[in-house]
RODO-717821 format. One record per residue: residue number from 1; residue in three letters; x, y, z of N, C-alpha, C in turn. Coordinates in nm, 3 decimals, always signed. Example, Ala and Ser with C-alpha at 12.3 -4.5 7.8 and 13.67 -1.06 7.14 Angstrom:
<pt 1,ALA,<+1.319,-0.569,+0.780>,<+1.230,-0.450,+0.780>,<+1.320,-0.330,+0.780>>,
<pt 2,SER,<+1.285,-0.225,+0.708>,<+1.367,-0.106,+0.714>,<+1.290,+0.003,+0.787>>,
//
This chain:
<pt 1,MET,<-0.013,-0.603,+0.822>,<+0.122,-0.573,+0.781>,<+0.218,-0.634,+0.884>>,
<pt 2,PHE,<+0.323,-0.695,+0.835>,<+0.418,-0.762,+0.921>,<+0.521,-0.663,+0.974>>,
<pt 3,PRO,<+0.582,-0.692,+1.088>,<+0.682,-0.601,+1.145>,<+0.800,-0.577,+1.052>>,
<pt 4,SER,<+0.839,-0.677,+0.974>,<+0.952,-0.658,+0.884>,<+0.917,-0.556,+0.775>>,
<pt 5,GLN,<+0.792,-0.553,+0.732>,<+0.751,-0.454,+0.633>,<+0.752,-0.314,+0.694>>,
<pt 6,ASP,<+0.710,-0.303,+0.819>,<+0.717,-0.174,+0.888>,<+0.862,-0.128,+0.900>>,
<pt 7,LEU,<+0.951,-0.220,+0.932>,<+1.092,-0.186,+0.946>,<+1.151,-0.144,+0.812>>,
<pt 8,GLN,<+1.114,-0.215,+0.705>,<+1.164,-0.178,+0.572>,<+1.112,-0.041,+0.530>>,
<pt 9,ARG,<+0.986,-0.013,+0.559>,<+0.931,+0.118,+0.525>,<+1.001,+0.228,+0.605>>,
<pt 10,TRP,<+1.023,+0.204,+0.733>,<+1.091,+0.301,+0.818>,<+1.234,+0.324,+0.770>>,
<pt 11,ALA,<+1.305,+0.215,+0.734>,<+1.442,+0.228,+0.685>,<+1.446,+0.303,+0.552>>,
<pt 12,GLY,<+1.351,+0.276,+0.464>,<+1.346,+0.346,+0.336>,<+1.321,+0.494,+0.354>>,
<pt 13,ARG,<+1.228,+0.528,+0.442>,<+1.200,+0.670,+0.466>,<+1.318,+0.739,+0.533>>,
<pt 14,THR,<+1.386,+0.669,+0.623>,<+1.504,+0.726,+0.688>,<+1.614,+0.752,+0.586>>,
<pt 15,CYS,<+1.635,+0.656,+0.496>,<+1.738,+0.674,+0.393>,<+1.702,+0.789,+0.300>>,
<pt 16,LEU,<+1.576,+0.801,+0.263>,<+1.535,+0.913,+0.178>,<+1.553,+1.046,+0.250>>,
<pt 17,THR,<+1.521,+1.050,+0.378>,<+1.536,+1.173,+0.456>,<+1.682,+1.212,+0.468>>,
<pt 18,LEU,<+1.767,+1.115,+0.501>,<+1.910,+1.144,+0.513>,<+1.970,+1.185,+0.379>>,
<pt 19,GLY,<+1.929,+1.118,+0.272>,<+1.977,+1.156,+0.140>,<+1.935,+1.297,+0.102>>,
<pt 20,GLY,<+1.810,+1.331,+0.132>,<+1.763,+1.467,+0.103>,<+1.836,+1.571,+0.186>>,
<pt 21,ALA,<+1.857,+1.542,+0.314>,<+1.928,+1.637,+0.401>,<+2.072,+1.654,+0.355>>,
<pt 22,LEU,<+2.139,+1.545,+0.322>,<+2.277,+1.556,+0.275>,<+2.284,+1.627,+0.140>>,
<pt 23,GLY,<+2.185,+1.603,+0.055>,<+2.182,+1.674,-0.074>,<+2.166,+1.823,-0.056>>,
<pt 24,MET,<+2.078,+1.863,+0.036>,<+2.060,+2.006,+0.061>,<+2.184,+2.067,+0.127>>,
<pt 25,MET,<+2.249,+1.991,+0.215>,<+2.373,+2.042,+0.276>,<+2.482,+2.058,+0.171>>,
<pt 26,GLY,<+2.493,+1.961,+0.081>,<+2.592,+1.972,-0.026>,<+2.565,+2.089,-0.117>>,
<pt 27,TYR,<+2.439,+2.114,-0.146>,<+2.403,+2.229,-0.229>,<+2.431,+2.360,-0.155>>,
<pt 28,HIS,<+2.400,+2.363,-0.027>,<+2.420,+2.485,+0.052>,<+2.569,+2.517,+0.067>>,
<pt 29,PHE,<+2.649,+2.416,+0.098>,<+2.792,+2.438,+0.119>,<+2.872,+2.430,-0.011>>,
<pt 30,GLU,<+2.805,+2.407,-0.124>,<+2.869,+2.394,-0.255>,<+2.982,+2.293,-0.250>>,
<pt 31,ASN,<+2.951,+2.176,-0.196>,<+3.050,+2.072,-0.177>,<+3.003,+1.947,-0.251>>,
<pt 32,VAL,<+3.086,+1.899,-0.343>,<+3.051,+1.784,-0.424>,<+3.073,+1.653,-0.348>>,
<pt 33,ARG,<+3.140,+1.660,-0.236>,<+3.172,+1.538,-0.162>,<+3.050,+1.473,-0.098>>,
<pt 34,PHE,<+2.939,+1.542,-0.097>,<+2.817,+1.484,-0.043>,<+2.748,+1.392,-0.143>>,
<pt 35,LEU,<+2.782,+1.403,-0.271>,<+2.712,+1.326,-0.374>,<+2.722,+1.174,-0.357>>,
<pt 36,PRO,<+2.839,+1.117,-0.325>,<+2.841,+0.971,-0.304>,<+2.753,+0.925,-0.189>>,
<pt 37,LEU,<+2.747,+1.005,-0.083>,<+2.659,+0.970,+0.029>,<+2.512,+0.976,-0.012>>,
<pt 38,VAL,<+2.478,+1.079,-0.087>,<+2.339,+1.093,-0.134>,<+2.303,+0.975,-0.224>>,
<pt 39,ALA,<+2.394,+0.940,-0.314>,<+2.368,+0.828,-0.404>,<+2.355,+0.697,-0.327>>,
<pt 40,GLY,<+2.439,+0.678,-0.227>,<+2.432,+0.557,-0.145>,<+2.301,+0.545,-0.070>>,
<pt 41,PHE,<+2.256,+0.656,-0.011>,<+2.129,+0.651,+0.061>,<+2.012,+0.634,-0.036>>,
<pt 42,ALA,<+2.023,+0.688,-0.157>,<+1.916,+0.668,-0.256>,<+1.908,+0.521,-0.297>>,
<pt 43,ILE,<+2.024,+0.458,-0.313>,<+2.025,+0.316,-0.349>,<+1.968,+0.232,-0.236>>,
<pt 44,LEU,<+2.007,+0.264,-0.112>,<+1.952,+0.189,+0.002>,<+1.801,+0.206,+0.014>>,
<pt 45,ALA,<+1.753,+0.327,-0.010>,<+1.608,+0.350,-0.005>,<+1.538,+0.269,-0.114>>,
<pt 46,GLY,<+1.598,+0.265,-0.233>,<+1.540,+0.185,-0.340>,<+1.537,+0.038,-0.306>>,
<pt 47,VAL,<+1.642,-0.011,-0.243>,<+1.645,-0.152,-0.203>,<+1.537,-0.180,-0.098>>,
<pt 48,CYS,<+1.521,-0.088,-0.004>,<+1.419,-0.107,+0.100>,<+1.278,-0.106,+0.041>>,
<pt 49,TYR,<+1.253,-0.015,-0.052>,<+1.119,-0.005,-0.109>,<+1.093,-0.114,-0.213>>,
<pt 50,LEU,<+1.191,-0.144,-0.298>,<+1.169,-0.243,-0.403>,<+1.171,-0.385,-0.347>>,
<pt 51,GLY,<+1.231,-0.405,-0.232>,<+1.229,-0.537,-0.170>,<+1.092,-0.575,-0.121>>,
<pt 52,ARG,<+1.004,-0.478,-0.104>,<+0.868,-0.504,-0.055>,<+0.770,-0.535,-0.167>>,
<pt 53,VAL,<+0.807,-0.512,-0.291>,<+0.715,-0.530,-0.403>,<+0.693,-0.679,-0.427>>,
<pt 54,GLU,<+0.567,-0.719,-0.431>,<+0.534,-0.859,-0.457>,<+0.525,-0.881,-0.607>>,
<pt 55,THR,<+0.583,-0.990,-0.652>,<+0.575,-1.023,-0.794>,<+0.464,-1.125,-0.814>>,
<pt 56,HIS,<+0.386,-1.104,-0.916>,<+0.278,-1.196,-0.950>,<+0.313,-1.262,-1.083>>,
<pt 57,PRO,<+0.306,-1.393,-1.090>,<+0.339,-1.460,-1.215>,<+0.238,-1.423,-1.325>>,
<pt 58,ILE,<+0.287,-1.414,-1.445>,<+0.201,-1.384,-1.560>,<+0.137,-1.514,-1.606>>,
<pt 59,ARG,<+0.007,-1.513,-1.612>,<-0.063,-1.634,-1.656>,<-0.130,-1.604,-1.790>>,
<pt 60,PRO,<-0.121,-1.697,-1.881>,<-0.183,-1.674,-2.012>,<-0.335,-1.674,-2.002>>,
<pt 61,LEU,<-0.399,-1.587,-2.078>,<-0.544,-1.578,-2.076>,<-0.612,-1.695,-2.147>>,
<pt 62,ARG,<-0.543,-1.757,-2.240>,<-0.609,-1.864,-2.315>,<-0.640,-1.984,-2.226>>,
<pt 63,ASP,<-0.564,-2.001,-2.117>,<-0.591,-2.112,-2.026>,<-0.686,-2.073,-1.913>>,
<pt 64,SER,<-0.719,-1.945,-1.902>,<-0.801,-1.902,-1.790>,<-0.950,-1.912,-1.818>>,
<pt 65,GLY,<-0.989,-1.922,-1.945>,<-1.130,-1.929,-1.978>,<-1.195,-1.793,-1.992>>,
<pt 66,HIS,<-1.120,-1.686,-1.977>,<-1.173,-1.551,-1.991>,<-1.149,-1.500,-2.133>>,
<pt 67,HIS,<-1.234,-1.411,-2.176>,<-1.217,-1.351,-2.307>,<-1.097,-1.255,-2.302>>,
<pt 68,PRO,<-1.009,-1.256,-2.403>,<-0.889,-1.173,-2.400>,<-0.918,-1.022,-2.395>>,
<pt 69,ALA,<-1.035,-0.980,-2.438>,<-1.065,-0.837,-2.438>,<-1.103,-0.786,-2.299>>,
<pt 70,LEU,<-1.128,-0.873,-2.206>,<-1.170,-0.830,-2.073>,<-1.053,-0.800,-1.985>>,
//
């Protein structure tokens, strides 16, 4: 695993933790002003986690020589 992947994982977990903590604080204090912060941290966490997903090109089976049922 590369250091940048470790950093992205750490940043994603930090954003999720901060979003969860702010969400619980907003619920506890009955304050709606925490919602934009929670949404922002959720989006940042999604960017950190989805940026790590590797995409694999779709290759047709008819050119691979394999039976389509396999």
